[in-house]
N, C-alpha and C positions, 0 to 999 in steps of 0.2 A: 612210314609213320604208322601209328595205330589205326586200325579200321574202326568205322562207326559201330561195327558189331561188337567191339570190345567193351563198349560202355553199356550202362543200364539206365533205366528211367526210374527215378524215385517218385512214387505216388504221393502227392501232397493234398491236403484238404485245408480249407480256410476256417479258422475258428471264429467265435462270436466277435472278437476284436478286429477281425480282418487280417490276422496273421496266418502265415502258412505253417502247417504242422503235418508230420507224417500221418497218412491215413492208416487206420487200424487194419491189421492183416485180416484176410478173409477167415471167418470162423472164430474170430476172437472178439471179445467185448472191448469197446473203446474205453471203458472206465478203468483207471489204473488201480492196481491192488493197493492196499494200505501202505505196504512197504515202498512201492514205487511212488505213491503220492507223497510220502514223507521225504523221499529222496529228491523228487522234483521240487517240492516246496522249499527245501533247504537249498537246492542248487539255484533256484530263482532268487534266493536271498544272497547269492554269491558265496555260499559256504557249503561244505560237503558233510553229509551224515554217513553215507555209505556209497560205495562205488556203483557206477551205472554201466561200466564196461567190463568185459570179462578179464581184461588184463589189469584191473584195478584202477584204471584211469576214469575220469568222469568229465562229461561235457557240460559246460554252462549253457543253459537254454536261453540266456539273455544275449550272448555274443557268439555262441557255438564253439568257443575255444576248448580244446581238449586239455584238461589239466592233469597233472600227475596225482597219483593216489595220495601222496603225503600233503598236497596242497589243501589247506583248510578253507581258502577263499579262491575265487577265480582270479588267476594272475593277469588276465586281460582287463578285468573290471577294476582290479586293485593293483595298479602298477607302482613300483617303488619310485619311479621318476616322475610321476604325474598323479595328481589327486583324482579321485573318482569323479569329482565335479568337473574338472578340466577335461578329462577324457570323454565323459558323457556329453559335455558341451560341444567338443569337437565333433564327436560322432553324429550329433544332431545338426551339424552344419554351421553353427554360429561362428566357428573359428576359421572357416574356409570359404564362406560365401561373401566376405567383404563387409559383414555387418559389425565385426569387431574392430578394435583400434589397432590390432596387431596382425591382421591377415596379410599374406603376400609380402613377407619381410625378408625372405632369403636373398642373398646377394652373392654372385660369383666373383665380385670384385673384393679383394681381400684387404682393403685399407683399414686402418685403425678405426675410422669413423663408423664402420659396420656395427661394432658393439654398442656405440652410443645411440644408434637408431633402434635398438632392441630393448624393450622394457621387460619387467618381470612377467607380464602377461604373455608377451611374445615368446619368452623362454618356456613357459608352460605349454603354449600352443604347439611349438615344434616338438616338444617332448611327447605330448599326447599323440601327435601325428606319427612320430617315429614308432611309438609303442603300437599304434593301430596298424601301421603298414607292415612292421616286422612280424606281427602275429598273424596278419592276413597271409603273408608269404609262408609262414610256418604251417598254418591250417591248410593252405592250398597244396603245399608239398605233401602233406599227409594224405590229403584227399586224392591226389594223383597216385601216390604210392599204393593206396588201397584199391586202385582200379575203378574209382567212382566216375560218374558221368561228367563230361566236359562239353563245352560248346563245339559245334561242328568245325569251327576254325582251328581247334586244337588237333584236328585229324587230317586237315587238307593242306597240301603244299608246305609241309613242315619237314625240316631236316630229320632224316631217319635216325641218326645217332643221337642228336640232342633231344628228339622227341620221345625217346625210349622212356618207359615208366620208371626206370631207376636213374636215368640221367637228368631229366628235366627237374625232378624234385631236388636233386643235388645242386642244380643251377640256381633254383629259387633260394636254397639255403645259403649259397655263396652270396647272392644278392642281399639276403638278410644280414649276413655277417658284415658286409660292406656298409649297409645303412646304420648298423649299430656302432660302427667305428666313430669315435668322437669327432674326427675331422670331416665326417659326412654331413654334419649339420647344415652347412651352406648349400648342399646339393639337394636337399629334401624338397624344397618348394621353388616356385618360379622366381627368377630374378626380378627384383623390384626396380623398374626403370625410373620411377620417381626419386628413389633414394640415390641412384647413380647421378641423376641430374643435380640433386642437392649437393652431392660430393664433388661436382664439377667434372664428372667422368662421362665419356661418350656412351650413347645408348648401346645396350648389350646386343640388340638385333642389328646394329649397324656394323658389327664385327663378325658375328656368327650367323650362319644361315638358318640353323634349326635349333632355337633355344629349347631346352628340355630339362626336366627335373625328375628325381626318383619317384615322387608321388604320381606323376603322370604315367610312368611305366607300370607301377603297381595297379593303378586304376584301369589301365588297359587290360589287365588280367582279371581283376576282381575289385569291385567298388568297396574298399575297406571302410569308407565313411558311412556306408549303409548298414553296418553291422548291427545297430540297435533295432532298426525297423525291418531288416531281413535277417532273421536269426540263422537260417540255413544257408551255408556257403554257396550251394548250387544256385540260389536265387540272386547272388551278388556277382556271379561270373560274367565277364565281359567278352567282347568279340575279338580282343587282341589289338584293336586299331588305336593308334596314337592320335590324339586330337592336335596334331602339329602339322602345319603347312609343309609339304614336301616329304613328309614321313608316313603318309597314309598307306603307302604300299608295304610298309613293314608290318609284320604280324608278331606280336609279343608271345604268341603261343609257339612260334618258331624259335627254337633255341638260338640259332645263328643271329636272328634279328634282335633277340633279347640281349645277347652279349654285346652286339654292336651298339645298341641303344644305351646301355649302361656306360659303355666306353665313350660314347658321344658326349655324355654329361661331363666327363673329365676333360675330353678334348676341347669342348667349348670354353671351359674355365682356363685351360692352358693357352688357348688361342687368344682369349680376351686380355689376359694379363701379360702376354708377351714373353720374351725369352729371359727377362731379368730374374736372377735368382732371388728366392724369398722362402720363408718358412712355409707359406701357403702353397707354393709350387712344389716344394719337397713333399708336403703332405698329400697333395693331389697325385703326384707321381707314385707315392707309396700305395695309395688306394688303387690306382690303376694296376700296379704290380700285383696286388692281392687278387684282382679280377683275372688277369692273364695267367698268373701262376695256377689259379684254380682251374682255369680252362685247359691249360696244358697238362695239368695233372690228370684230368679226366681223359684227355686224348691219348695218354700214354698206353692205354689198353688196346689201342689200334696199331696196325702195321703202318710203317712210314707213308706209304702211298694213300692209305685210308685217312691218315691224319690230315694230309694236305686237302683231301676232298671235303672234310668237315670243319676245317679251320676257318673261323670267321675272319672277315677283313679287318686287319689291325691298321688303322689309319694314323696319320701324324697330325699335330695341331695346325699345320700349314696346308693340309690337304684341301683341295678345292671343294670337297663335299662339306667341310667344316666351316671355312672362312669365306667371307665375301671378297 
């Protein structure tokens, strides 16, 4: 894996509002030039007057997302699938701390009653969460590709192939692609055991050993919900540990563990719903195929014996690791 010496430390200072900001370089005045000030002011309003990156791209100081040159507004702060208010509300925690009426509503049981338990507010909440998590993955992939600093857990006891600076970002973008798939909605948040009880279904954790959702995996890498209060990605990075009993030994900075964790989300759903054929089962297996097709495509660059060495464990829904 990469050595700690491959990373660098970004020097930050705290402004008057208590936020972190890059410290001015030695020998340079901290005051922005008029042109820079105009750009910053405009970007903080989520729109662009002129580029702030050499390649024409510009970074929003409110959420740190790198926007394309042709974007007039920050695409993270202004998402087509969720209003600015809903996204901001989620990022401030109101949609994920249980204070709202629609938190924790996802369900890996695919009965028709699922939709009846979701109101318009819940629909906006998961869209905001999806937008936040996918853009966090995209920003993280770019951050790694540029060789920027990462937690020490990203350099220790990680698979050498999957930890390479060109492979791990590709894995993150594959994960992003999966989350953006329409069928992934049910996997984004934790299963709501109360809703299962209302529907007369057995508790989820009575069938599967390690309940897991996509947002938990993203959070183990970077706390996407902290984007508003921690503008710099480096301040949101996590230690890679999942807050799931029995999975604490997995490190999401280890590509092998990351792949197996994403796969476990699908395996849990398949195990809970049994072998009966359904549209939901077909969709889950389709998503799982996207994951493993992407993994195998990346492994094709290796010789056969090397592929076996770096191939993650592909379990079945009836595996003892998955079911009780």
